[in-house]
PQR file of N, CA, C, O and H, with PARSE charges and radii, in Angstrom:
ATOM      1  N   MET A   1     176.982  83.745 153.630 -0.4000 1.5000
ATOM      2  CA  MET A   1     175.609  83.288 153.670 -0.0000 2.0000
ATOM      3  C   MET A   1     174.835  83.973 152.546  0.5500 1.7000
ATOM      4  O   MET A   1     174.968  85.179 152.338 -0.5500 1.4000
ATOM      5  N   SER A   2     174.055  83.224 151.848 -0.4000 1.5000
ATOM      6  CA  SER A   2     173.317  83.762 150.711 -0.0000 2.0000
ATOM      7  C   SER A   2     172.024  84.428 151.166  0.5500 1.7000
ATOM      8  O   SER A   2     171.632  84.322 152.329 -0.5500 1.4000
ATOM      9  H   SER A   2     173.947  82.244 152.017  0.4000 1.0000
ATOM     10  N   ASN A   3     171.379  85.104 150.251 -0.4000 1.5000
ATOM     11  CA  ASN A   3     170.124  85.812 150.488 -0.0000 2.0000
ATOM     12  C   ASN A   3     168.999  84.952 149.919  0.5500 1.7000
ATOM     13  O   ASN A   3     168.908  84.818 148.698 -0.5500 1.4000
ATOM     14  H   ASN A   3     171.697  85.191 149.307  0.4000 1.0000
ATOM     15  N   PRO A   4     168.135  84.360 150.755 -0.5600 1.5000
ATOM     16  CA  PRO A   4     167.102  83.439 150.252  0.2800 2.0000
ATOM     17  C   PRO A   4     166.189  84.049 149.195  0.5500 1.7000
ATOM     18  O   PRO A   4     165.831  83.372 148.231 -0.5500 1.4000
ATOM     19  N   THR A   5     165.807  85.313 149.355 -0.4000 1.5000
ATOM     20  CA  THR A   5     164.952  85.951 148.357 -0.0000 2.0000
ATOM     21  C   THR A   5     165.705  86.100 147.042  0.5500 1.7000
ATOM     22  O   THR A   5     165.178  85.779 145.977 -0.5500 1.4000
ATOM     23  H   THR A   5     166.098  85.863 150.138  0.4000 1.0000
ATOM     24  N   GLY A   6     166.936  86.586 147.120 -0.4000 1.5000
ATOM     25  CA  GLY A   6     167.766  86.719 145.918 -0.0000 2.0000
ATOM     26  C   GLY A   6     168.041  85.385 145.270  0.5500 1.7000
ATOM     27  O   GLY A   6     168.077  85.277 144.044 -0.5500 1.4000
ATOM     28  H   GLY A   6     167.365  86.847 147.985  0.4000 1.0000
ATOM     29  N   ASP A   7     168.238  84.354 146.100 -0.4000 1.5000
ATOM     30  CA  ASP A   7     168.471  83.006 145.565 -0.0000 2.0000
ATOM     31  C   ASP A   7     167.276  82.558 144.735  0.5500 1.7000
ATOM     32  O   ASP A   7     167.447  82.024 143.639 -0.5500 1.4000
ATOM     33  H   ASP A   7     168.209  84.442 147.095  0.4000 1.0000
ATOM     34  N   ARG A   8     166.065  82.771 145.250 -0.4000 1.5000
ATOM     35  CA  ARG A   8     164.861  82.368 144.519 -0.0000 2.0000
ATOM     36  C   ARG A   8     164.740  83.111 143.196  0.5500 1.7000
ATOM     37  O   ARG A   8     164.349  82.529 142.184 -0.5500 1.4000
ATOM     38  H   ARG A   8     165.926  83.205 146.140  0.4000 1.0000
ATOM     39  N   VAL A   9     165.076  84.400 143.206 -0.4000 1.5000
ATOM     40  CA  VAL A   9     165.017  85.202 141.972 -0.0000 2.0000
ATOM     41  C   VAL A   9     165.979  84.632 140.937  0.5500 1.7000
ATOM     42  O   VAL A   9     165.617  84.453 139.774 -0.5500 1.4000
ATOM     43  H   VAL A   9     165.394  84.872 144.028  0.4000 1.0000
ATOM     44  N   SER A  10     167.198  84.351 141.365 -0.4000 1.5000
ATOM     45  CA  SER A  10     168.202  83.832 140.436 -0.0000 2.0000
ATOM     46  C   SER A  10     167.861  82.439 139.948  0.5500 1.7000
ATOM     47  O   SER A  10     168.042  82.134 138.770 -0.5500 1.4000
ATOM     48  H   SER A  10     167.492  84.497 142.310  0.4000 1.0000
ATOM     49  N   ILE A  11     167.373  81.595 140.830 -0.4000 1.5000
ATOM     50  CA  ILE A  11     167.010  80.231 140.430 -0.0000 2.0000
ATOM     51  C   ILE A  11     165.838  80.258 139.458  0.5500 1.7000
ATOM     52  O   ILE A  11     165.811  79.485 138.501 -0.5500 1.4000
ATOM     53  H   ILE A  11     167.226  81.843 141.787  0.4000 1.0000
ATOM     54  N   ALA A  12     164.867  81.143 139.694 -0.4000 1.5000
ATOM     55  CA  ALA A  12     163.736  81.262 138.761 -0.0000 2.0000
ATOM     56  C   ALA A  12     164.216  81.740 137.395  0.5500 1.7000
ATOM     57  O   ALA A  12     163.766  81.236 136.366 -0.5500 1.4000
ATOM     58  H   ALA A  12     164.889  81.771 140.471  0.4000 1.0000
ATOM     59  N   ALA A  13     165.129  82.711 137.381 -0.4000 1.5000
ATOM     60  CA  ALA A  13     165.660  83.211 136.113 -0.0000 2.0000
ATOM     61  C   ALA A  13     166.461  82.125 135.398  0.5500 1.7000
ATOM     62  O   ALA A  13     166.368  81.975 134.180 -0.5500 1.4000
ATOM     63  H   ALA A  13     165.495  83.120 138.216  0.4000 1.0000
ATOM     64  N   LEU A  14     167.240  81.376 136.157 -0.4000 1.5000
ATOM     65  CA  LEU A  14     168.026  80.285 135.584 -0.0000 2.0000
ATOM     66  C   LEU A  14     167.111  79.233 134.964  0.5500 1.7000
ATOM     67  O   LEU A  14     167.371  78.756 133.859 -0.5500 1.4000
ATOM     68  H   LEU A  14     167.315  81.498 137.147  0.4000 1.0000
ATOM     69  N   THR A  15     166.058  78.876 135.659 -0.4000 1.5000
ATOM     70  CA  THR A  15     165.102  77.894 135.152 -0.0000 2.0000
ATOM     71  C   THR A  15     164.415  78.399 133.892  0.5500 1.7000
ATOM     72  O   THR A  15     164.238  77.648 132.932 -0.5500 1.4000
ATOM     73  H   THR A  15     165.846  79.264 136.556  0.4000 1.0000
ATOM     74  N   GLU A  16     164.030  79.669 133.896 -0.4000 1.5000
ATOM     75  CA  GLU A  16     163.390  80.277 132.719 -0.0000 2.0000
ATOM     76  C   GLU A  16     164.337  80.272 131.519  0.5500 1.7000
ATOM     77  O   GLU A  16     163.930  79.942 130.405 -0.5500 1.4000
ATOM     78  H   GLU A  16     164.174  80.279 134.675  0.4000 1.0000
ATOM     79  N   LEU A  17     165.593  80.636 131.749 -0.4000 1.5000
ATOM     80  CA  LEU A  17     166.574  80.666 130.663 -0.0000 2.0000
ATOM     81  C   LEU A  17     166.827  79.270 130.113  0.5500 1.7000
ATOM     82  O   LEU A  17     166.867  79.081 128.897 -0.5500 1.4000
ATOM     83  H   LEU A  17     165.923  80.903 132.655  0.4000 1.0000
ATOM     84  N   ARG A  18     166.999  78.291 130.997 -0.4000 1.5000
ATOM     85  CA  ARG A  18     167.197  76.909 130.535 -0.0000 2.0000
ATOM     86  C   ARG A  18     166.027  76.457 129.661  0.5500 1.7000
ATOM     87  O   ARG A  18     166.227  75.850 128.609 -0.5500 1.4000
ATOM     88  H   ARG A  18     166.967  78.445 131.984  0.4000 1.0000
ATOM     89  N   GLY A  19     164.809  76.757 130.105 -0.4000 1.5000
ATOM     90  CA  GLY A  19     163.630  76.361 129.347 -0.0000 2.0000
ATOM     91  C   GLY A  19     163.549  77.045 127.998  0.5500 1.7000
ATOM     92  O   GLY A  19     163.207  76.419 126.995 -0.5500 1.4000
ATOM     93  H   GLY A  19     164.647  77.250 130.960  0.4000 1.0000
ATOM     94  N   ALA A  20     163.866  78.342 127.977 -0.4000 1.5000
ATOM     95  CA  ALA A  20     163.822  79.091 126.718 -0.0000 2.0000
ATOM     96  C   ALA A  20     164.859  78.559 125.736  0.5500 1.7000
ATOM     97  O   ALA A  20     164.572  78.412 124.548 -0.5500 1.4000
ATOM     98  H   ALA A  20     164.143  78.850 128.792  0.4000 1.0000
ATOM     99  N   LEU A  21     166.046  78.273 126.220 -0.4000 1.5000
ATOM    100  CA  LEU A  21     167.076  77.713 125.338 -0.0000 2.0000
ATOM    101  C   LEU A  21     166.668  76.318 124.861  0.5500 1.7000
ATOM    102  O   LEU A  21     166.826  75.991 123.685 -0.5500 1.4000
ATOM    103  H   LEU A  21     166.279  78.392 127.185  0.4000 1.0000
ATOM    104  N   ALA A  22     166.149  75.508 125.764 -0.4000 1.5000
ATOM    105  CA  ALA A  22     165.745  74.145 125.397 -0.0000 2.0000
ATOM    106  C   ALA A  22     164.642  74.158 124.350  0.5500 1.7000
ATOM    107  O   ALA A  22     164.586  73.272 123.497 -0.5500 1.4000
ATOM    108  H   ALA A  22     166.021  75.774 126.719  0.4000 1.0000
ATOM    109  N   ALA A  23     163.765  75.154 124.407 -0.4000 1.5000
ATOM    110  CA  ALA A  23     162.688  75.257 123.415 -0.0000 2.0000
ATOM    111  C   ALA A  23     163.237  75.450 122.007  0.5500 1.7000
ATOM    112  O   ALA A  23     162.545  75.195 121.021 -0.5500 1.4000
ATOM    113  H   ALA A  23     163.810  75.874 125.100  0.4000 1.0000
ATOM    114  N   HIS A  24     164.482  75.898 121.921 -0.4000 1.5000
ATOM    115  CA  HIS A  24     165.139  76.084 120.624 -0.0000 2.0000
ATOM    116  C   HIS A  24     166.220  75.021 120.397  0.5500 1.7000
ATOM    117  O   HIS A  24     167.060  75.157 119.508 -0.5500 1.4000
ATOM    118  H   HIS A  24     165.044  76.105 122.721  0.4000 1.0000
ATOM    119  N   GLY A  25     166.187  73.971 121.206 -0.4000 1.5000
ATOM    120  CA  GLY A  25     167.140  72.878 121.039 -0.0000 2.0000
ATOM    121  C   GLY A  25     168.548  73.213 121.472  0.5500 1.7000
ATOM    122  O   GLY A  25     169.508  72.607 120.995 -0.5500 1.4000
ATOM    123  H   GLY A  25     165.504  73.860 121.929  0.4000 1.0000
ATOM    124  N   ILE A  26     168.685  74.178 122.378 -0.4000 1.5000
ATOM    125  CA  ILE A  26     170.012  74.617 122.820 -0.0000 2.0000
ATOM    126  C   ILE A  26     170.215  74.211 124.270  0.5500 1.7000
ATOM    127  O   ILE A  26     169.374  74.479 125.128 -0.5500 1.4000
ATOM    128  H   ILE A  26     167.906  74.670 122.766  0.4000 1.0000
ATOM    129  N   THR A  27     171.344  73.558 124.531 -0.4000 1.5000
ATOM    130  CA  THR A  27     171.716  73.180 125.886 -0.0000 2.0000
ATOM    131  C   THR A  27     173.089  73.741 126.200  0.5500 1.7000
ATOM    132  O   THR A  27     174.040  73.540 125.445 -0.5500 1.4000
ATOM    133  H   THR A  27     172.027  73.340 123.834  0.4000 1.0000
ATOM    134  N   LEU A  28     173.185  74.442 127.312 -0.4000 1.5000
ATOM    135  CA  LEU A  28     174.476  74.900 127.811 -0.0000 2.0000
ATOM    136  C   LEU A  28     174.775  74.080 129.063  0.5500 1.7000
ATOM    137  O   LEU A  28     174.226  74.367 130.126 -0.5500 1.4000
ATOM    138  H   LEU A  28     172.411  74.605 127.924  0.4000 1.0000
ATOM    139  N   PRO A  29     175.633  73.065 128.958 -0.5600 1.5000
ATOM    140  CA  PRO A  29     175.875  72.180 130.098  0.2800 2.0000
ATOM    141  C   PRO A  29     176.378  72.903 131.341  0.5500 1.7000
ATOM    142  O   PRO A  29     176.109  72.460 132.458 -0.5500 1.4000
ATOM    143  N   SER A  30     177.095  73.992 131.174 -0.4000 1.5000
ATOM    144  CA  SER A  30     177.652  74.679 132.337 -0.0000 2.0000
ATOM    145  C   SER A  30     176.780  75.831 132.824  0.5500 1.7000
ATOM    146  O   SER A  30     177.206  76.594 133.690 -0.5500 1.4000
ATOM    147  H   SER A  30     177.314  74.352 130.267  0.4000 1.0000
ATOM    148  N   LEU A  31     175.570  75.975 132.287 -0.4000 1.5000
ATOM    149  CA  LEU A  31     174.647  77.009 132.739 -0.0000 2.0000
ATOM    150  C   LEU A  31     174.255  76.716 134.182  0.5500 1.7000
ATOM    151  O   LEU A  31     173.702  75.656 134.475 -0.5500 1.4000
ATOM    152  H   LEU A  31     175.223  75.355 131.583  0.4000 1.0000
ATOM    153  N   ASP A  32     174.541  77.655 135.083 -0.4000 1.5000
ATOM    154  CA  ASP A  32     174.272  77.426 136.497 -0.0000 2.0000
ATOM    155  C   ASP A  32     174.418  78.734 137.261  0.5500 1.7000
ATOM    156  O   ASP A  32     174.728  79.771 136.674 -0.5500 1.4000
ATOM    157  H   ASP A  32     174.990  78.516 134.845  0.4000 1.0000
ATOM    158  N   LEU A  33     174.195  78.684 138.557 -0.4000 1.5000
ATOM    159  CA  LEU A  33     174.457  79.854 139.380 -0.0000 2.0000
ATOM    160  C   LEU A  33     175.965  80.033 139.506  0.5500 1.7000
ATOM    161  O   LEU A  33     176.711  79.056 139.566 -0.5500 1.4000
ATOM    162  H   LEU A  33     173.943  77.842 139.034  0.4000 1.0000
ATOM    163  N   HIS A  34     176.397  81.260 139.544 -0.4000 1.5000
ATOM    164  CA  HIS A  34     177.804  81.603 139.736 -0.0000 2.0000
ATOM    165  C   HIS A  34     178.120  81.342 141.208  0.5500 1.7000
ATOM    166  O   HIS A  34     177.676  82.089 142.080 -0.5500 1.4000
ATOM    167  H   HIS A  34     175.791  82.053 139.495  0.4000 1.0000
ATOM    168  N   LEU A  35     178.883  80.291 141.484 -0.4000 1.5000
ATOM    169  CA  LEU A  35     179.075  79.841 142.860 -0.0000 2.0000
ATOM    170  C   LEU A  35     179.654  80.890 143.802  0.5500 1.7000
ATOM    171  O   LEU A  35     179.166  81.007 144.926 -0.5500 1.4000
ATOM    172  H   LEU A  35     179.244  79.685 140.776  0.4000 1.0000
ATOM    173  N   PRO A  36     180.670  81.663 143.408 -0.5600 1.5000
ATOM    174  CA  PRO A  36     181.172  82.668 144.360  0.2800 2.0000
ATOM    175  C   PRO A  36     180.110  83.700 144.760  0.5500 1.7000
ATOM    176  O   PRO A  36     180.055  84.109 145.920 -0.5500 1.4000
ATOM    177  N   SER A  37     179.276  84.119 143.822 -0.4000 1.5000
ATOM    178  CA  SER A  37     178.249  85.095 144.185 -0.0000 2.0000
ATOM    179  C   SER A  37     177.089  84.427 144.930  0.5500 1.7000
ATOM    180  O   SER A  37     176.392  85.090 145.698 -0.5500 1.4000
ATOM    181  H   SER A  37     179.320  83.787 142.880  0.4000 1.0000
ATOM    182  N   TYR A  38     176.877  83.145 144.717 -0.4000 1.5000
ATOM    183  CA  TYR A  38     175.835  82.407 145.426 -0.0000 2.0000
ATOM    184  C   TYR A  38     176.246  82.175 146.881  0.5500 1.7000
ATOM    185  O   TYR A  38     175.424  82.289 147.791 -0.5500 1.4000
ATOM    186  H   TYR A  38     177.443  82.607 144.093  0.4000 1.0000
ATOM    187  N   ALA A  39     177.513  81.850 147.091 -0.4000 1.5000
ATOM    188  CA  ALA A  39     178.010  81.549 148.431 -0.0000 2.0000
ATOM    189  C   ALA A  39     178.375  82.812 149.212  0.5500 1.7000
ATOM    190  O   ALA A  39     178.554  82.764 150.429 -0.5500 1.4000
ATOM    191  H   ALA A  39     178.181  81.757 146.352  0.4000 1.0000
ATOM    192  N   GLY A  40     178.484  83.937 148.511 -0.4000 1.5000
ATOM    193  CA  GLY A  40     178.889  85.170 149.165 -0.0000 2.0000
ATOM    194  C   GLY A  40     177.791  85.763 150.037  0.5500 1.7000
ATOM    195  O   GLY A  40     176.679  85.240 150.113 -0.5500 1.4000
ATOM    196  H   GLY A  40     178.339  83.976 147.523  0.4000 1.0000
ATOM    197  N   SER A  41     178.125  86.841 150.676 -0.4000 1.5000
ATOM    198  CA  SER A  41     177.168  87.495 151.573 -0.0000 2.0000
ATOM    199  C   SER A  41     176.690  88.818 150.979  0.5500 1.7000
ATOM    200  O   SER A  41     176.507  89.797 151.703 -0.5500 1.4000
ATOM    201  H   SER A  41     179.028  87.265 150.614  0.4000 1.0000
ATOM    202  N   HIS A  42     176.492  88.847 149.691 -0.4000 1.5000
ATOM    203  CA  HIS A  42     176.046  90.051 149.006 -0.0000 2.0000
ATOM    204  C   HIS A  42     174.531  90.190 149.115  0.5500 1.7000
ATOM    205  O   HIS A  42     173.817  89.187 149.120 -0.5500 1.4000
ATOM    206  H   HIS A  42     176.640  88.052 149.103  0.4000 1.0000
ATOM    207  N   PRO A  43     174.039  91.417 149.203 -0.5600 1.5000
ATOM    208  CA  PRO A  43     172.587  91.605 149.293  0.2800 2.0000
ATOM    209  C   PRO A  43     171.872  91.402 147.950  0.5500 1.7000
ATOM    210  O   PRO A  43     170.648  91.273 147.914 -0.5500 1.4000
ATOM    211  N   THR A  44     172.618  91.375 146.870 -0.4000 1.5000
ATOM    212  CA  THR A  44     172.018  91.207 145.545 -0.0000 2.0000
ATOM    213  C   THR A  44     171.898  89.724 145.204  0.5500 1.7000
ATOM    214  O   THR A  44     172.626  88.899 145.757 -0.5500 1.4000
ATOM    215  H   THR A  44     173.612  91.480 146.899  0.4000 1.0000
ATOM    216  N   PRO A  45     170.973  89.377 144.287 -0.5600 1.5000
ATOM    217  CA  PRO A  45     170.838  87.969 143.891  0.2800 2.0000
ATOM    218  C   PRO A  45     172.130  87.450 143.263  0.5500 1.7000
ATOM    219  O   PRO A  45     172.902  88.218 142.689 -0.5500 1.4000
ATOM    220  N   PRO A  46     172.358  86.135 143.377 -0.5600 1.5000
ATOM    221  CA  PRO A  46     173.547  85.553 142.745  0.2800 2.0000
ATOM    222  C   PRO A  46     173.525  85.746 141.227  0.5500 1.7000
ATOM    223  O   PRO A  46     172.464  85.826 140.610 -0.5500 1.4000
ATOM    224  N   LEU A  47     174.701  85.819 140.656 -0.4000 1.5000
ATOM    225  CA  LEU A  47     174.833  85.911 139.206 -0.0000 2.0000
ATOM    226  C   LEU A  47     174.523  84.557 138.578  0.5500 1.7000
ATOM    227  O   LEU A  47     174.583  83.519 139.236 -0.5500 1.4000
ATOM    228  H   LEU A  47     175.564  85.754 141.158  0.4000 1.0000
ATOM    229  N   ILE A  48     174.191  84.592 137.296 -0.4000 1.5000
ATOM    230  CA  ILE A  48     173.981  83.364 136.535 -0.0000 2.0000
ATOM    231  C   ILE A  48     175.166  83.222 135.586  0.5500 1.7000
ATOM    232  O   ILE A  48     175.471  84.127 134.810 -0.5500 1.4000
ATOM    233  H   ILE A  48     174.141  85.436 136.761  0.4000 1.0000
ATOM    234  N   SER A  49     175.813  82.095 135.662 -0.4000 1.5000
ATOM    235  CA  SER A  49     176.974  81.822 134.825 -0.0000 2.0000
ATOM    236  C   SER A  49     176.519  81.085 133.572  0.5500 1.7000
ATOM    237  O   SER A  49     175.999  79.972 133.644 -0.5500 1.4000
ATOM    238  H   SER A  49     175.565  81.359 136.293  0.4000 1.0000
ATOM    239  N   LEU A  50     176.723  81.719 132.427 -0.4000 1.5000
ATOM    240  CA  LEU A  50     176.322  81.086 131.174 -0.0000 2.0000
ATOM    241  C   LEU A  50     177.302  80.008 130.760  0.5500 1.7000
ATOM    242  O   LEU A  50     176.928  79.064 130.063 -0.5500 1.4000
ATOM    243  H   LEU A  50     177.146  82.624 132.368  0.4000 1.0000
ATOM    244  N   GLY A  51     178.535  80.132 131.173 -0.4000 1.5000
ATOM    245  CA  GLY A  51     179.520  79.103 130.905 -0.0000 2.0000
ATOM    246  C   GLY A  51     180.067  79.144 129.491  0.5500 1.7000
ATOM    247  O   GLY A  51     179.905  80.122 128.760 -0.5500 1.4000
ATOM    248  H   GLY A  51     178.839  80.899 131.739  0.4000 1.0000
ATOM    249  N   ASN A  52     180.704  78.074 129.139 -0.4000 1.5000
ATOM    250  CA  ASN A  52     181.351  77.953 127.839 -0.0000 2.0000
ATOM    251  C   ASN A  52     180.481  77.140 126.886  0.5500 1.7000
ATOM    252  O   ASN A  52     179.655  76.327 127.302 -0.5500 1.4000
ATOM    253  H   ASN A  52     180.835  77.280 129.733  0.4000 1.0000
ATOM    254  N   CYS A  53     180.692  77.385 125.604 -0.4000 1.5000
ATOM    255  CA  CYS A  53     180.003  76.576 124.595 -0.0000 2.0000
ATOM    256  C   CYS A  53     180.874  76.516 123.350  0.5500 1.7000
ATOM    257  O   CYS A  53     181.792  77.317 123.174 -0.5500 1.4000
ATOM    258  H   CYS A  53     181.363  78.045 125.266  0.4000 1.0000
ATOM    259  N   ASN A  54     180.573  75.564 122.501 -0.4000 1.5000
ATOM    260  CA  ASN A  54     181.325  75.436 121.261 -0.0000 2.0000
ATOM    261  C   ASN A  54     180.784  76.440 120.227  0.5500 1.7000
ATOM    262  O   ASN A  54     179.709  77.005 120.427 -0.5500 1.4000
ATOM    263  H   ASN A  54     179.827  74.913 122.644  0.4000 1.0000
ATOM    264  N   PRO A  55     181.513  76.664 119.134 -0.5600 1.5000
ATOM    265  CA  PRO A  55     181.078  77.651 118.144  0.2800 2.0000
ATOM    266  C   PRO A  55     179.696  77.364 117.563  0.5500 1.7000
ATOM    267  O   PRO A  55     178.932  78.296 117.315 -0.5500 1.4000
ATOM    268  N   ASN A  56     179.362  76.099 117.342 -0.4000 1.5000
ATOM    269  CA  ASN A  56     178.060  75.768 116.788 -0.0000 2.0000
ATOM    270  C   ASN A  56     176.939  76.213 117.729  0.5500 1.7000
ATOM    271  O   ASN A  56     175.932  76.763 117.283 -0.5500 1.4000
ATOM    272  H   ASN A  56     179.983  75.342 117.544  0.4000 1.0000
ATOM    273  N   THR A  57     177.114  75.975 119.023 -0.4000 1.5000
ATOM    274  CA  THR A  57     176.103  76.396 119.994 -0.0000 2.0000
ATOM    275  C   THR A  57     176.009  77.910 120.047  0.5500 1.7000
ATOM    276  O   THR A  57     174.907  78.451 120.134 -0.5500 1.4000
ATOM    277  H   THR A  57     177.931  75.528 119.385  0.4000 1.0000
ATOM    278  N   ALA A  58     177.136  78.606 119.996 -0.4000 1.5000
ATOM    279  CA  ALA A  58     177.122  80.070 119.985 -0.0000 2.0000
ATOM    280  C   ALA A  58     176.347  80.603 118.782  0.5500 1.7000
ATOM    281  O   ALA A  58     175.593  81.567 118.910 -0.5500 1.4000
ATOM    282  H   ALA A  58     178.031  78.166 119.925  0.4000 1.0000
ATOM    283  N   LEU A  59     176.525  79.991 117.630 -0.4000 1.5000
ATOM    284  CA  LEU A  59     175.788  80.412 116.437 -0.0000 2.0000
ATOM    285  C   LEU A  59     174.297  80.135 116.580  0.5500 1.7000
ATOM    286  O   LEU A  59     173.472  80.933 116.135 -0.5500 1.4000
ATOM    287  H   LEU A  59     177.138  79.207 117.525  0.4000 1.0000
ATOM    288  N   ARG A  60     173.947  79.011 117.199 -0.4000 1.5000
ATOM    289  CA  ARG A  60     172.529  78.705 117.416 -0.0000 2.0000
ATOM    290  C   ARG A  60     171.896  79.713 118.371  0.5500 1.7000
ATOM    291  O   ARG A  60     170.761  80.140 118.160 -0.5500 1.4000
ATOM    292  H   ARG A  60     174.617  78.363 117.561  0.4000 1.0000
ATOM    293  N   ILE A  61     172.619  80.090 119.410 -0.4000 1.5000
ATOM    294  CA  ILE A  61     172.108  81.094 120.346 -0.0000 2.0000
ATOM    295  C   ILE A  61     171.923  82.427 119.626  0.5500 1.7000
ATOM    296  O   ILE A  61     170.900  83.090 119.796 -0.5500 1.4000
ATOM    297  H   ILE A  61     173.541  79.743 119.581  0.4000 1.0000
ATOM    298  N   ALA A  62     172.897  82.813 118.832 -0.4000 1.5000
ATOM    299  CA  ALA A  62     172.831  84.088 118.102 -0.0000 2.0000
ATOM    300  C   ALA A  62     171.694  84.105 117.094  0.5500 1.7000
ATOM    301  O   ALA A  62     171.139  85.164 116.802 -0.5500 1.4000
ATOM    302  H   ALA A  62     173.728  82.275 118.694  0.4000 1.0000
ATOM    303  N   SER A  63     171.344  82.946 116.563 -0.4000 1.5000
ATOM    304  CA  SER A  63     170.305  82.915 115.538 -0.0000 2.0000
ATOM    305  C   SER A  63     168.904  83.129 116.112  0.5500 1.7000
ATOM    306  O   SER A  63     168.003  83.551 115.388 -0.5500 1.4000
ATOM    307  H   SER A  63     171.795  82.086 116.800  0.4000 1.0000
ATOM    308  N   VAL A  64     168.709  82.844 117.398 -0.4000 1.5000
ATOM    309  CA  VAL A  64     167.363  82.967 117.985 -0.0000 2.0000
ATOM    310  C   VAL A  64     166.856  84.398 117.953  0.5500 1.7000
ATOM    311  O   VAL A  64     165.771  84.625 117.418 -0.5500 1.4000
ATOM    312  H   VAL A  64     169.441  82.501 117.986  0.4000 1.0000
ATOM    313  N   PRO A  65     167.576  85.382 118.494 -0.5600 1.5000
ATOM    314  CA  PRO A  65     167.051  86.751 118.406  0.2800 2.0000
ATOM    315  C   PRO A  65     166.990  87.266 116.950  0.5500 1.7000
ATOM    316  O   PRO A  65     166.171  88.123 116.619 -0.5500 1.4000
ATOM    317  N   ASN A  66     167.848  86.741 116.118 -0.4000 1.5000
ATOM    318  CA  ASN A  66     167.834  87.169 114.721 -0.0000 2.0000
ATOM    319  C   ASN A  66     166.581  86.706 113.981  0.5500 1.7000
ATOM    320  O   ASN A  66     166.229  87.275 112.948 -0.5500 1.4000
ATOM    321  H   ASN A  66     168.513  86.045 116.387  0.4000 1.0000
ATOM    322  N   ARG A  67     165.900  85.670 114.504 -0.4000 1.5000
ATOM    323  CA  ARG A  67     164.671  85.175 113.898 -0.0000 2.0000
ATOM    324  C   ARG A  67     163.434  85.810 114.520  0.5500 1.7000
ATOM    325  O   ARG A  67     162.314  85.549 114.080 -0.5500 1.4000
ATOM    326  H   ARG A  67     166.187  85.207 115.343  0.4000 1.0000
ATOM    327  N   ALA A  68     163.627  86.634 115.527 -0.4000 1.5000
ATOM    328  CA  ALA A  68     162.483  87.240 116.230 -0.0000 2.0000
ATOM    329  C   ALA A  68     161.688  88.134 115.292  0.5500 1.7000
ATOM    330  O   ALA A  68     162.253  88.736 114.378 -0.5500 1.4000
ATOM    331  H   ALA A  68     164.537  86.846 115.884  0.4000 1.0000
ATOM    332  N   PRO A  69     160.377  88.225 115.513 -0.5600 1.5000
ATOM    333  CA  PRO A  69     159.547  89.116 114.686  0.2800 2.0000
ATOM    334  C   PRO A  69     160.063  90.546 114.743  0.5500 1.7000
ATOM    335  O   PRO A  69     160.498  91.024 115.791 -0.5500 1.4000
ATOM    336  N   GLY A  70     160.008  91.207 113.616 -0.4000 1.5000
ATOM    337  CA  GLY A  70     160.466  92.585 113.544 -0.0000 2.0000
ATOM    338  C   GLY A  70     161.940  92.744 113.244  0.5500 1.7000
ATOM    339  O   GLY A  70     162.452  93.863 113.210 -0.5500 1.4000
ATOM    340  H   GLY A  70     159.654  90.818 112.765  0.4000 1.0000
ATOM    341  N   ARG A  71     162.622  91.646 113.029 -0.4000 1.5000
ATOM    342  CA  ARG A  71     164.051  91.723 112.699 -0.0000 2.0000
ATOM    343  C   ARG A  71     164.205  91.654 111.205  0.5500 1.7000
ATOM    344  O   ARG A  71     165.325  91.701 110.697 -0.5500 1.4000
ATOM    345  H   ARG A  71     162.206  90.737 113.057  0.4000 1.0000
TER
END
Protein backbone atom coordinates (compact mmCIF):
# COMPACT_ATOMS: atom_id res chain seq x y z
CA MET A 1 0.00 0.00 0.00
CA SER A 2 1.38 3.38 -0.94
CA ASN A 3 1.66 6.51 1.21
CA PRO A 4 -0.88 9.13 -0.02
CA THR A 5 1.19 12.08 1.20
CA GLY A 6 4.35 10.69 -0.39
CA ASP A 7 2.42 9.91 -3.56
CA ARG A 8 1.32 13.55 -3.84
CA VAL A 9 4.90 14.75 -3.32
CA SER A 10 6.21 12.46 -6.04
CA ILE A 11 3.40 13.23 -8.47
CA ALA A 12 3.93 16.98 -7.97
CA ALA A 13 7.67 16.57 -8.59
CA LEU A 14 6.99 14.44 -11.66
CA THR A 15 4.60 17.06 -13.05
CA GLU A 16 7.11 19.85 -12.36
CA LEU A 17 9.91 17.92 -14.08
CA ARG A 18 7.77 17.12 -17.13
CA GLY A 19 6.84 20.79 -17.44
CA ALA A 20 10.42 21.98 -17.06
CA LEU A 21 11.65 19.56 -19.71
CA ALA A 22 8.77 20.43 -22.04
CA ALA A 23 9.64 24.13 -21.72
CA HIS A 24 12.94 23.22 -23.39
CA GLY A 25 11.32 20.98 -26.01
CA ILE A 26 12.38 17.77 -24.27
CA THR A 27 10.08 14.79 -23.85
CA LEU A 28 10.99 11.62 -22.01
CA PRO A 29 8.24 9.15 -22.97
CA SER A 30 9.09 6.78 -20.12
CA LEU A 31 9.21 9.49 -17.42
CA ASP A 32 6.89 8.22 -14.70
CA LEU A 33 6.66 6.99 -11.14
CA HIS A 34 8.84 3.98 -10.38
CA LEU A 35 6.12 1.33 -10.07
CA PRO A 36 7.79 -0.97 -7.51
CA SER A 37 8.39 1.92 -5.12
CA TYR A 38 4.90 3.32 -5.81
CA ALA A 39 3.20 -0.01 -5.10
CA GLY A 40 5.42 -0.82 -2.13
CA SER A 41 4.72 -0.14 1.50
CA HIS A 42 7.65 2.20 2.10
CA PRO A 43 7.17 5.30 4.25
CA THR A 44 9.14 7.41 1.76
CA PRO A 45 7.66 8.92 -1.42
CA PRO A 46 7.85 6.80 -4.57
CA LEU A 47 10.88 7.22 -6.78
CA ILE A 48 10.64 8.94 -10.15
CA SER A 49 11.88 6.88 -13.06
CA LEU A 50 13.54 9.00 -15.72
CA GLY A 51 13.63 6.09 -18.12
CA ASN A 52 15.57 5.70 -21.30
CA CYS A 53 16.28 8.21 -24.03
CA ASN A 54 18.22 8.39 -27.25
CA PRO A 55 21.61 10.15 -27.45
CA ASN A 56 20.12 13.29 -29.00
CA THR A 57 17.70 13.70 -26.10
CA ALA A 58 20.50 13.09 -23.58
CA LEU A 59 22.54 15.86 -25.20
CA ARG A 60 19.54 18.21 -25.12
CA ILE A 61 19.03 17.50 -21.42
CA ALA A 62 22.74 18.08 -20.73
CA SER A 63 22.69 21.37 -22.60
CA VAL A 64 20.01 22.94 -20.37
CA PRO A 65 22.10 23.34 -17.19
CA ASN A 66 25.08 24.28 -19.34
CA ARG A 67 23.11 27.32 -20.61
CA ALA A 68 22.11 28.43 -17.11
CA PRO A 69 23.24 31.88 -15.97
CA GLY A 70 26.61 31.84 -14.28
CA ARG A 71 27.95 28.93 -16.29
